[in-house]
CHARMM-style PDB file with segment names, atoms N, HN, CA, C and O in Angstrom:
ATOM      1  N   UNK     1      -8.322 -31.230 -52.181  1.00  0.00      PROA
ATOM      2  CA  UNK     1      -7.176 -31.016 -51.805  1.00  0.00      PROA
ATOM      3  C   UNK     1      -7.410 -29.703 -50.741  1.00  0.00      PROA
ATOM      4  O   UNK     1      -8.103 -28.768 -51.140  1.00  0.00      PROA
ATOM      5  N   UNK     2      -7.069 -29.677 -49.963  1.00  0.00      PROA
ATOM      6  HN  UNK     2      -6.506 -30.437 -49.638  1.00  0.00      PROA
ATOM      7  CA  UNK     2      -7.197 -27.908 -49.138  1.00  0.00      PROA
ATOM      8  C   UNK     2      -6.122 -27.345 -49.308  1.00  0.00      PROA
ATOM      9  O   UNK     2      -5.169 -28.085 -49.551  1.00  0.00      PROA
ATOM     10  N   UNK     3      -5.953 -26.324 -49.266  1.00  0.00      PROA
ATOM     11  HN  UNK     3      -6.727 -25.723 -49.070  1.00  0.00      PROA
ATOM     12  CA  UNK     3      -5.025 -25.065 -49.417  1.00  0.00      PROA
ATOM     13  C   UNK     3      -4.918 -24.326 -47.982  1.00  0.00      PROA
ATOM     14  O   UNK     3      -5.736 -23.631 -47.379  1.00  0.00      PROA
ATOM     15  N   UNK     4      -3.415 -24.795 -47.616  1.00  0.00      PROA
ATOM     16  HN  UNK     4      -2.750 -25.360 -48.106  1.00  0.00      PROA
ATOM     17  CA  UNK     4      -3.731 -24.630 -45.805  1.00  0.00      PROA
ATOM     18  C   UNK     4      -2.230 -23.619 -45.543  1.00  0.00      PROA
ATOM     19  O   UNK     4      -1.075 -24.045 -45.552  1.00  0.00      PROA
ATOM     20  N   UNK     5      -2.748 -21.968 -45.285  1.00  0.00      PROA
ATOM     21  HN  UNK     5      -3.687 -21.622 -45.278  1.00  0.00      PROA
ATOM     22  CA  UNK     5      -1.857 -20.858 -45.118  1.00  0.00      PROA
ATOM     23  C   UNK     5      -0.837 -21.571 -44.381  1.00  0.00      PROA
ATOM     24  O   UNK     5      -0.918 -22.732 -43.981  1.00  0.00      PROA
ATOM     25  N   UNK     6       0.353 -20.586 -44.207  1.00  0.00      PROA
ATOM     26  HN  UNK     6       0.419 -19.643 -44.532  1.00  0.00      PROA
ATOM     27  CA  UNK     6       1.414 -20.817 -43.124  1.00  0.00      PROA
ATOM     28  C   UNK     6       0.839 -20.313 -42.168  1.00  0.00      PROA
ATOM     29  O   UNK     6      -0.263 -19.773 -42.258  1.00  0.00      PROA
ATOM     30  N   UNK     7       1.715 -20.450 -40.779  1.00  0.00      PROA
ATOM     31  HN  UNK     7       2.611 -20.889 -40.706  1.00  0.00      PROA
ATOM     32  CA  UNK     7       1.519 -20.152 -39.535  1.00  0.00      PROA
ATOM     33  C   UNK     7       1.685 -18.268 -39.858  1.00  0.00      PROA
ATOM     34  O   UNK     7       0.765 -17.453 -39.785  1.00  0.00      PROA
ATOM     35  N   UNK     8       3.436 -17.928 -40.285  1.00  0.00      PROA
ATOM     36  HN  UNK     8       4.183 -18.590 -40.344  1.00  0.00      PROA
ATOM     37  CA  UNK     8       3.027 -16.680 -40.434  1.00  0.00      PROA
ATOM     38  C   UNK     8       1.851 -16.179 -41.224  1.00  0.00      PROA
ATOM     39  O   UNK     8       1.360 -15.200 -40.662  1.00  0.00      PROA
ATOM     40  N   UNK     9       1.196 -16.528 -42.393  1.00  0.00      PROA
ATOM     41  HN  UNK     9       1.595 -17.323 -42.850  1.00  0.00      PROA
ATOM     42  CA  UNK     9       0.512 -15.293 -42.800  1.00  0.00      PROA
ATOM     43  C   UNK     9      -1.198 -15.717 -41.890  1.00  0.00      PROA
ATOM     44  O   UNK     9      -2.126 -15.260 -42.557  1.00  0.00      PROA
ATOM     45  N   UNK    10      -1.571 -16.273 -40.911  1.00  0.00      PROA
ATOM     46  HN  UNK    10      -0.817 -16.644 -40.370  1.00  0.00      PROA
ATOM     47  CA  UNK    10      -2.451 -16.341 -40.458  1.00  0.00      PROA
ATOM     48  C   UNK    10      -3.065 -15.591 -39.909  1.00  0.00      PROA
ATOM     49  O   UNK    10      -4.239 -15.258 -40.071  1.00  0.00      PROA
ATOM     50  N   UNK    11      -1.536 -14.916 -38.481  1.00  0.00      PROA
ATOM     51  HN  UNK    11      -0.583 -15.186 -38.350  1.00  0.00      PROA
ATOM     52  CA  UNK    11      -1.716 -14.102 -37.475  1.00  0.00      PROA
ATOM     53  C   UNK    11      -1.455 -12.779 -38.263  1.00  0.00      PROA
ATOM     54  O   UNK    11      -1.865 -11.716 -37.796  1.00  0.00      PROA
ATOM     55  N   UNK    12      -0.778 -12.822 -39.454  1.00  0.00      PROA
ATOM     56  HN  UNK    12      -0.445 -13.685 -39.834  1.00  0.00      PROA
ATOM     57  CA  UNK    12      -0.720 -11.100 -39.927  1.00  0.00      PROA
ATOM     58  C   UNK    12      -2.028 -10.495 -39.857  1.00  0.00      PROA
ATOM     59  O   UNK    12      -3.120 -11.050 -39.972  1.00  0.00      PROA
ATOM     60  N   UNK    13      -1.754  -9.227 -39.645  1.00  0.00      PROA
ATOM     61  HN  UNK    13      -0.867  -8.775 -39.552  1.00  0.00      PROA
ATOM     62  CA  UNK    13      -2.947  -8.010 -39.102  1.00  0.00      PROA
ATOM     63  C   UNK    13      -2.803  -7.412 -40.577  1.00  0.00      PROA
ATOM     64  O   UNK    13      -1.655  -7.205 -40.971  1.00  0.00      PROA
ATOM     65  N   UNK    14      -3.785  -7.141 -41.355  1.00  0.00      PROA
ATOM     66  HN  UNK    14      -4.718  -7.309 -41.035  1.00  0.00      PROA
ATOM     67  CA  UNK    14      -4.151  -6.364 -42.302  1.00  0.00      PROA
ATOM     68  C   UNK    14      -3.555  -4.864 -41.769  1.00  0.00      PROA
ATOM     69  O   UNK    14      -3.098  -4.649 -40.646  1.00  0.00      PROA
ATOM     70  N   UNK    15      -3.664  -4.043 -42.701  1.00  0.00      PROA
ATOM     71  HN  UNK    15      -4.035  -4.217 -43.613  1.00  0.00      PROA
ATOM     72  CA  UNK    15      -3.109  -2.361 -42.823  1.00  0.00      PROA
ATOM     73  C   UNK    15      -4.227  -1.686 -41.989  1.00  0.00      PROA
ATOM     74  O   UNK    15      -3.922  -0.802 -41.188  1.00  0.00      PROA
ATOM     75  N   UNK    16      -5.398  -2.041 -42.139  1.00  0.00      PROA
ATOM     76  HN  UNK    16      -5.646  -2.759 -42.790  1.00  0.00      PROA
ATOM     77  CA  UNK    16      -6.489  -1.238 -41.673  1.00  0.00      PROA
ATOM     78  C   UNK    16      -6.507  -1.379 -40.101  1.00  0.00      PROA
ATOM     79  O   UNK    16      -6.541  -0.384 -39.378  1.00  0.00      PROA
ATOM     80  N   UNK    17      -6.476  -3.027 -39.478  1.00  0.00      PROA
ATOM     81  HN  UNK    17      -6.449  -3.835 -40.066  1.00  0.00      PROA
ATOM     82  CA  UNK    17      -6.296  -2.828 -38.288  1.00  0.00      PROA
ATOM     83  C   UNK    17      -4.714  -2.393 -37.716  1.00  0.00      PROA
ATOM     84  O   UNK    17      -4.591  -1.525 -36.851  1.00  0.00      PROA
ATOM     85  N   UNK    18      -3.636  -3.047 -38.259  1.00  0.00      PROA
ATOM     86  HN  UNK    18      -3.736  -3.752 -38.961  1.00  0.00      PROA
ATOM     87  CA  UNK    18      -2.295  -2.304 -37.749  1.00  0.00      PROA
ATOM     88  C   UNK    18      -2.826  -0.461 -37.842  1.00  0.00      PROA
ATOM     89  O   UNK    18      -2.631   0.068 -36.748  1.00  0.00      PROA
ATOM     90  N   UNK    19      -3.261   0.263 -38.613  1.00  0.00      PROA
ATOM     91  HN  UNK    19      -3.419  -0.167 -39.502  1.00  0.00      PROA
ATOM     92  CA  UNK    19      -4.000   1.494 -38.369  1.00  0.00      PROA
ATOM     93  C   UNK    19      -4.667   1.359 -37.021  1.00  0.00      PROA
ATOM     94  O   UNK    19      -3.980   1.799 -36.099  1.00  0.00      PROA
ATOM     95  N   UNK    20      -5.551   0.980 -36.768  1.00  0.00      PROA
ATOM     96  HN  UNK    20      -6.108   0.622 -37.517  1.00  0.00      PROA
ATOM     97  CA  UNK    20      -6.653   0.666 -35.372  1.00  0.00      PROA
ATOM     98  C   UNK    20      -5.821   0.593 -34.721  1.00  0.00      PROA
ATOM     99  O   UNK    20      -5.792   1.546 -33.942  1.00  0.00      PROA
ATOM    100  N   UNK    21      -5.058  -0.074 -34.596  1.00  0.00      PROA
ATOM    101  HN  UNK    21      -5.081  -0.848 -35.229  1.00  0.00      PROA
ATOM    102  CA  UNK    21      -4.286   0.037 -33.053  1.00  0.00      PROA
ATOM    103  C   UNK    21      -3.382   0.796 -33.190  1.00  0.00      PROA
ATOM    104  O   UNK    21      -3.690   1.760 -32.488  1.00  0.00      PROA
ATOM    105  N   UNK    22      -2.416   0.996 -33.664  1.00  0.00      PROA
ATOM    106  HN  UNK    22      -2.165   0.213 -34.234  1.00  0.00      PROA
ATOM    107  CA  UNK    22      -1.811   2.119 -33.812  1.00  0.00      PROA
ATOM    108  C   UNK    22      -2.257   3.648 -33.149  1.00  0.00      PROA
ATOM    109  O   UNK    22      -1.639   4.489 -32.496  1.00  0.00      PROA
ATOM    110  N   UNK    23      -3.854   3.536 -33.742  1.00  0.00      PROA
ATOM    111  HN  UNK    23      -4.356   2.853 -34.273  1.00  0.00      PROA
ATOM    112  CA  UNK    23      -3.888   5.076 -33.836  1.00  0.00      PROA
ATOM    113  C   UNK    23      -4.867   4.749 -32.100  1.00  0.00      PROA
ATOM    114  O   UNK    23      -5.223   5.779 -31.527  1.00  0.00      PROA
ATOM    115  N   UNK    24      -5.162   3.626 -31.523  1.00  0.00      PROA
ATOM    116  HN  UNK    24      -4.873   2.789 -31.988  1.00  0.00      PROA
ATOM    117  CA  UNK    24      -5.919   3.514 -30.553  1.00  0.00      PROA
ATOM    118  C   UNK    24      -4.568   3.586 -29.529  1.00  0.00      PROA
ATOM    119  O   UNK    24      -4.802   4.117 -28.443  1.00  0.00      PROA
ATOM    120  N   UNK    25      -3.410   3.190 -29.714  1.00  0.00      PROA
ATOM    121  HN  UNK    25      -3.220   2.759 -30.596  1.00  0.00      PROA
ATOM    122  CA  UNK    25      -2.123   3.364 -28.831  1.00  0.00      PROA
ATOM    123  C   UNK    25      -2.148   4.662 -28.707  1.00  0.00      PROA
ATOM    124  O   UNK    25      -2.354   5.050 -27.557  1.00  0.00      PROA
ATOM    125  N   UNK    26      -2.016   5.415 -29.456  1.00  0.00      PROA
ATOM    126  HN  UNK    26      -1.848   5.100 -30.390  1.00  0.00      PROA
ATOM    127  CA  UNK    26      -1.668   7.227 -29.554  1.00  0.00      PROA
ATOM    128  C   UNK    26      -2.538   7.556 -28.775  1.00  0.00      PROA
ATOM    129  O   UNK    26      -2.260   8.169 -27.744  1.00  0.00      PROA
ATOM    130  N   UNK    27      -3.907   7.183 -29.139  1.00  0.00      PROA
ATOM    131  HN  UNK    27      -4.132   6.685 -29.976  1.00  0.00      PROA
ATOM    132  CA  UNK    27      -4.767   8.167 -28.132  1.00  0.00      PROA
ATOM    133  C   UNK    27      -5.034   7.151 -26.425  1.00  0.00      PROA
ATOM    134  O   UNK    27      -5.392   7.794 -25.438  1.00  0.00      PROA
ATOM    135  N   UNK    28      -4.882   6.117 -26.347  1.00  0.00      PROA
ATOM    136  HN  UNK    28      -4.591   5.594 -27.148  1.00  0.00      PROA
ATOM    137  CA  UNK    28      -3.937   5.694 -24.934  1.00  0.00      PROA
ATOM    138  C   UNK    28      -3.120   6.423 -24.420  1.00  0.00      PROA
ATOM    139  O   UNK    28      -3.099   6.352 -23.191  1.00  0.00      PROA
ATOM    140  N   UNK    29      -2.110   7.419 -25.084  1.00  0.00      PROA
ATOM    141  HN  UNK    29      -2.127   7.477 -26.082  1.00  0.00      PROA
ATOM    142  CA  UNK    29      -1.011   7.696 -24.641  1.00  0.00      PROA
ATOM    143  C   UNK    29      -1.613   9.035 -24.527  1.00  0.00      PROA
ATOM    144  O   UNK    29      -1.517   9.614 -23.445  1.00  0.00      PROA
ATOM    145  N   UNK    30      -2.219   9.594 -25.508  1.00  0.00      PROA
ATOM    146  HN  UNK    30      -2.297   9.124 -26.387  1.00  0.00      PROA
ATOM    147  CA  UNK    30      -2.470  11.126 -25.198  1.00  0.00      PROA
ATOM    148  C   UNK    30      -3.553  11.407 -23.836  1.00  0.00      PROA
ATOM    149  O   UNK    30      -3.719  12.363 -23.078  1.00  0.00      PROA
ATOM    150  N   UNK    31      -4.127  10.152 -23.958  1.00  0.00      PROA
ATOM    151  HN  UNK    31      -3.992   9.376 -24.573  1.00  0.00      PROA
ATOM    152  CA  UNK    31      -5.236  10.348 -22.737  1.00  0.00      PROA
ATOM    153  C   UNK    31      -4.174  10.132 -21.621  1.00  0.00      PROA
ATOM    154  O   UNK    31      -3.885  11.058 -20.863  1.00  0.00      PROA
ATOM    155  N   UNK    32      -3.740   9.211 -21.547  1.00  0.00      PROA
ATOM    156  HN  UNK    32      -3.976   8.459 -22.163  1.00  0.00      PROA
ATOM    157  CA  UNK    32      -2.562   9.615 -19.817  1.00  0.00      PROA
ATOM    158  C   UNK    32      -1.956  10.516 -19.336  1.00  0.00      PROA
ATOM    159  O   UNK    32      -1.817  10.884 -18.169  1.00  0.00      PROA
ATOM    160  N   UNK    33      -1.261  11.198 -21.090  1.00  0.00      PROA
ATOM    161  HN  UNK    33      -1.374  10.899 -22.037  1.00  0.00      PROA
ATOM    162  CA  UNK    33      -0.758  12.313 -20.720  1.00  0.00      PROA
ATOM    163  C   UNK    33      -1.113  13.771 -20.590  1.00  0.00      PROA
ATOM    164  O   UNK    33      -0.254  14.637 -20.424  1.00  0.00      PROA
ATOM    165  N   UNK    34      -2.221  13.983 -20.658  1.00  0.00      PROA
ATOM    166  HN  UNK    34      -2.919  13.280 -20.792  1.00  0.00      PROA
ATOM    167  CA  UNK    34      -3.452  14.462 -20.173  1.00  0.00      PROA
ATOM    168  C   UNK    34      -3.926  14.466 -18.425  1.00  0.00      PROA
ATOM    169  O   UNK    34      -4.154  15.271 -17.522  1.00  0.00      PROA
ATOM    170  N   UNK    35      -3.895  13.170 -18.642  1.00  0.00      PROA
ATOM    171  HN  UNK    35      -3.710  12.516 -19.375  1.00  0.00      PROA
ATOM    172  CA  UNK    35      -4.142  12.739 -16.887  1.00  0.00      PROA
ATOM    173  C   UNK    35      -3.242  13.117 -15.668  1.00  0.00      PROA
ATOM    174  O   UNK    35      -3.426  13.627 -14.562  1.00  0.00      PROA
ATOM    175  N   UNK    36      -2.020  12.558 -16.489  1.00  0.00      PROA
ATOM    176  HN  UNK    36      -1.870  12.144 -17.386  1.00  0.00      PROA
ATOM    177  CA  UNK    36      -1.169  13.051 -15.657  1.00  0.00      PROA
ATOM    178  C   UNK    36      -0.671  14.604 -15.682  1.00  0.00      PROA
ATOM    179  O   UNK    36      -0.107  14.931 -14.638  1.00  0.00      PROA
ATOM    180  N   UNK    37      -0.715  15.056 -16.122  1.00  0.00      PROA
ATOM    181  HN  UNK    37      -1.173  14.790 -16.970  1.00  0.00      PROA
ATOM    182  CA  UNK    37      -0.811  16.862 -16.220  1.00  0.00      PROA
ATOM    183  C   UNK    37      -2.044  17.567 -15.506  1.00  0.00      PROA
ATOM    184  O   UNK    37      -1.956  18.572 -14.800  1.00  0.00      PROA
ATOM    185  N   UNK    38      -3.090  16.941 -15.779  1.00  0.00      PROA
ATOM    186  HN  UNK    38      -3.161  16.125 -16.352  1.00  0.00      PROA
ATOM    187  CA  UNK    38      -4.135  17.369 -15.490  1.00  0.00      PROA
ATOM    188  C   UNK    38      -3.691  17.506 -13.515  1.00  0.00      PROA
ATOM    189  O   UNK    38      -3.637  18.531 -12.836  1.00  0.00      PROA
ATOM    190  N   UNK    39      -3.452  16.082 -13.096  1.00  0.00      PROA
ATOM    191  HN  UNK    39      -3.497  15.249 -13.647  1.00  0.00      PROA
ATOM    192  CA  UNK    39      -3.344  15.783 -11.987  1.00  0.00      PROA
ATOM    193  C   UNK    39      -1.461  16.639 -11.185  1.00  0.00      PROA
ATOM    194  O   UNK    39      -0.855  16.879 -10.140  1.00  0.00      PROA
ATOM    195  N   UNK    40      -1.417  16.706 -12.174  1.00  0.00      PROA
ATOM    196  HN  UNK    40      -1.910  16.512 -13.022  1.00  0.00      PROA
ATOM    197  CA  UNK    40       0.243  17.626 -11.916  1.00  0.00      PROA
ATOM    198  C   UNK    40      -0.017  19.031 -11.530  1.00  0.00      PROA
ATOM    199  O   UNK    40       0.881  19.576 -10.887  1.00  0.00      PROA
ATOM    200  N   UNK    41      -1.208  19.803 -11.835  1.00  0.00      PROA
ATOM    201  HN  UNK    41      -1.937  19.361 -12.358  1.00  0.00      PROA
ATOM    202  CA  UNK    41      -1.184  21.077 -11.995  1.00  0.00      PROA
ATOM    203  C   UNK    41      -2.535  21.102 -10.586  1.00  0.00      PROA
ATOM    204  O   UNK    41      -2.814  22.043  -9.842  1.00  0.00      PROA
ATOM    205  N   UNK    42      -2.980  20.080 -10.620  1.00  0.00      PROA
ATOM    206  HN  UNK    42      -2.754  19.316 -11.224  1.00  0.00      PROA
ATOM    207  CA  UNK    42      -4.118  20.142  -9.556  1.00  0.00      PROA
ATOM    208  C   UNK    42      -3.041  20.098  -8.452  1.00  0.00      PROA
ATOM    209  O   UNK    42      -2.870  21.226  -7.990  1.00  0.00      PROA
ATOM    210  N   UNK    43      -2.118  18.985  -7.777  1.00  0.00      PROA
ATOM    211  HN  UNK    43      -2.257  18.069  -8.153  1.00  0.00      PROA
ATOM    212  CA  UNK    43      -1.492  18.737  -7.111  1.00  0.00      PROA
ATOM    213  C   UNK    43      -0.133  20.365  -7.105  1.00  0.00      PROA
ATOM    214  O   UNK    43       0.442  20.355  -6.017  1.00  0.00      PROA
ATOM    215  N   UNK    44       0.205  21.163  -7.713  1.00  0.00      PROA
ATOM    216  HN  UNK    44      -0.263  21.172  -8.597  1.00  0.00      PROA
ATOM    217  CA  UNK    44       0.552  22.382  -7.630  1.00  0.00      PROA
ATOM    218  C   UNK    44      -0.732  23.097  -7.207  1.00  0.00      PROA
ATOM    219  O   UNK    44      -0.828  23.104  -5.980  1.00  0.00      PROA
ATOM    220  N   UNK    45      -1.510  23.559  -7.683  1.00  0.00      PROA
ATOM    221  HN  UNK    45      -1.432  23.553  -8.680  1.00  0.00      PROA
ATOM    222  CA  UNK    45      -2.840  24.417  -7.284  1.00  0.00      PROA
ATOM    223  C   UNK    45      -3.201  23.961  -5.228  1.00  0.00      PROA
ATOM    224  O   UNK    45      -3.300  24.772  -4.307  1.00  0.00      PROA
ATOM    225  N   UNK    46      -3.271  22.940  -5.184  1.00  0.00      PROA
ATOM    226  HN  UNK    46      -3.191  22.281  -5.932  1.00  0.00      PROA
ATOM    227  CA  UNK    46      -3.128  22.296  -3.650  1.00  0.00      PROA
ATOM    228  C   UNK    46      -2.059  23.161  -2.927  1.00  0.00      PROA
ATOM    229  O   UNK    46      -2.139  24.160  -2.213  1.00  0.00      PROA
ATOM    230  N   UNK    47      -0.885  22.297  -3.442  1.00  0.00      PROA
ATOM    231  HN  UNK    47      -0.820  21.485  -4.022  1.00  0.00      PROA
ATOM    232  CA  UNK    47       0.098  23.032  -2.599  1.00  0.00      PROA
ATOM    233  C   UNK    47       0.099  24.811  -2.491  1.00  0.00      PROA
ATOM    234  O   UNK    47      -0.009  25.576  -1.532  1.00  0.00      PROA
ATOM    235  N   UNK    48       0.204  24.940  -3.374  1.00  0.00      PROA
ATOM    236  HN  UNK    48       0.292  24.319  -4.153  1.00  0.00      PROA
ATOM    237  CA  UNK    48       0.128  26.675  -3.181  1.00  0.00      PROA
ATOM    238  C   UNK    48      -1.209  27.164  -2.496  1.00  0.00      PROA
ATOM    239  O   UNK    48      -1.312  28.102  -1.705  1.00  0.00      PROA
ATOM    240  N   UNK    49      -2.194  26.350  -2.952  1.00  0.00      PROA
ATOM    241  HN  UNK    49      -2.110  25.588  -3.594  1.00  0.00      PROA
ATOM    242  CA  UNK    49      -3.059  27.271  -1.755  1.00  0.00      PROA
ATOM    243  C   UNK    49      -2.969  26.751  -0.256  1.00  0.00      PROA
ATOM    244  O   UNK    49      -3.598  27.310   0.643  1.00  0.00      PROA
ATOM    245  N   UNK    50      -2.271  25.811  -0.070  1.00  0.00      PROA
ATOM    246  HN  UNK    50      -1.760  25.358  -0.801  1.00  0.00      PROA
ATOM    247  CA  UNK    50      -1.866  24.994   1.230  1.00  0.00      PROA
ATOM    248  C   UNK    50      -1.195  26.053   1.647  1.00  0.00      PROA
ATOM    249  O   UNK    50      -1.408  26.474   2.783  1.00  0.00      PROA
ATOM    250  N   UNK    51      -0.293  26.656   0.833  1.00  0.00      PROA
ATOM    251  HN  UNK    51      -0.120  26.314  -0.091  1.00  0.00      PROA
ATOM    252  CA  UNK    51       1.197  27.291   2.081  1.00  0.00      PROA
ATOM    253  C   UNK    51       0.107  28.950   2.054  1.00  0.00      PROA
ATOM    254  O   UNK    51      -0.068  29.480   3.152  1.00  0.00      PROA
ATOM    255  N   UNK    52      -0.385  29.472   1.088  1.00  0.00      PROA
ATOM    256  HN  UNK    52      -0.243  29.041   0.197  1.00  0.00      PROA
ATOM    257  CA  UNK    52      -1.212  30.748   0.833  1.00  0.00      PROA
ATOM    258  C   UNK    52      -1.833  30.518   2.859  1.00  0.00      PROA
ATOM    259  O   UNK    52      -1.410  31.084   3.867  1.00  0.00      PROA
ATOM    260  N   UNK    53      -3.059  29.346   2.671  1.00  0.00      PROA
ATOM    261  HN  UNK    53      -3.402  28.886   1.851  1.00  0.00      PROA
ATOM    262  CA  UNK    53      -3.904  29.711   3.547  1.00  0.00      PROA
ATOM    263  C   UNK    53      -2.793  29.160   5.381  1.00  0.00      PROA
ATOM    264  O   UNK    53      -3.173  29.190   6.551  1.00  0.00      PROA
ATOM    265  N   UNK    54      -1.812  28.854   4.944  1.00  0.00      PROA
ATOM    266  HN  UNK    54      -1.503  28.829   3.993  1.00  0.00      PROA
ATOM    267  CA  UNK    54      -0.726  28.722   6.377  1.00  0.00      PROA
ATOM    268  C   UNK    54       0.210  30.071   6.437  1.00  0.00      PROA
ATOM    269  O   UNK    54       0.600  30.491   7.527  1.00  0.00      PROA
ATOM    270  N   UNK    55       0.501  30.636   5.376  1.00  0.00      PROA
ATOM    271  HN  UNK    55       0.184  30.295   4.491  1.00  0.00      PROA
ATOM    272  CA  UNK    55       1.044  32.092   5.258  1.00  0.00      PROA
ATOM    273  C   UNK    55       0.049  32.789   6.172  1.00  0.00      PROA
ATOM    274  O   UNK    55       0.523  33.533   7.031  1.00  0.00      PROA
ATOM    275  N   UNK    56      -1.144  32.657   6.106  1.00  0.00      PROA
ATOM    276  HN  UNK    56      -1.529  32.052   5.409  1.00  0.00      PROA
ATOM    277  CA  UNK    56      -2.552  33.696   6.314  1.00  0.00      PROA
ATOM    278  C   UNK    56      -2.651  33.501   7.738  1.00  0.00      PROA
ATOM    279  O   UNK    56      -2.987  34.413   8.493  1.00  0.00      PROA
ATOM    280  N   UNK    57      -2.332  32.190   8.176  1.00  0.00      PROA
ATOM    281  HN  UNK    57      -2.059  31.449   7.563  1.00  0.00      PROA
ATOM    282  CA  UNK    57      -2.787  31.596   9.694  1.00  0.00      PROA
ATOM    283  C   UNK    57      -1.581  32.241  10.316  1.00  0.00      PROA
ATOM    284  O   UNK    57      -1.838  32.521  11.487  1.00  0.00      PROA
ATOM    285  N   UNK    58      -0.526  32.534  10.017  1.00  0.00      PROA
ATOM    286  HN  UNK    58      -0.317  32.306   9.066  1.00  0.00      PROA
ATOM    287  CA  UNK    58       0.244  32.513  10.886  1.00  0.00      PROA
ATOM    288  C   UNK    58       0.573  34.531  10.729  1.00  0.00      PROA
ATOM    289  O   UNK    58       1.450  34.896  11.512  1.00  0.00      PROA
ATOM    290  N   UNK    59       0.309  35.034  10.345  1.00  0.00      PROA
ATOM    291  HN  UNK    59      -0.404  34.738   9.709  1.00  0.00      PROA
ATOM    292  CA  UNK    59      -0.086  36.707   9.924  1.00  0.00      PROA
ATOM    293  C   UNK    59      -1.026  37.127  10.832  1.00  0.00      PROA
ATOM    294  O   UNK    59      -1.054  38.282  11.255  1.00  0.00      PROA
ATOM    295  N   UNK    60      -2.035  36.004  11.262  1.00  0.00      PROA
ATOM    296  HN  UNK    60      -2.012  35.065  10.918  1.00  0.00      PROA
ATOM    297  CA  UNK    60      -3.016  35.894  12.108  1.00  0.00      PROA
ATOM    298  C   UNK    60      -2.626  35.764  14.019  1.00  0.00      PROA
ATOM    299  OT1 UNK    60      -3.545  35.659  14.831  1.00  0.00      PROA
TER     300      UNK     60
END
C-alpha cells in the first residue's frame, strides 16, 4: 500500500521557504524604493541644474 498525500499538503511550503519568500519580496520592495528615490533625486537635480544654466544664459 502506498500512502498518498492530499493535493493541499503536497503544495504547502515549509516555514523556511515562506520566510525566504517573504524576505525576498521585502528586499525586492526596498531595492525598488531605493531605485525610485535615486531616480527622483537625480531628476530634481537635473531640473535644478537646467534652470540655473538657463538663468545664467539669460543674464549673459
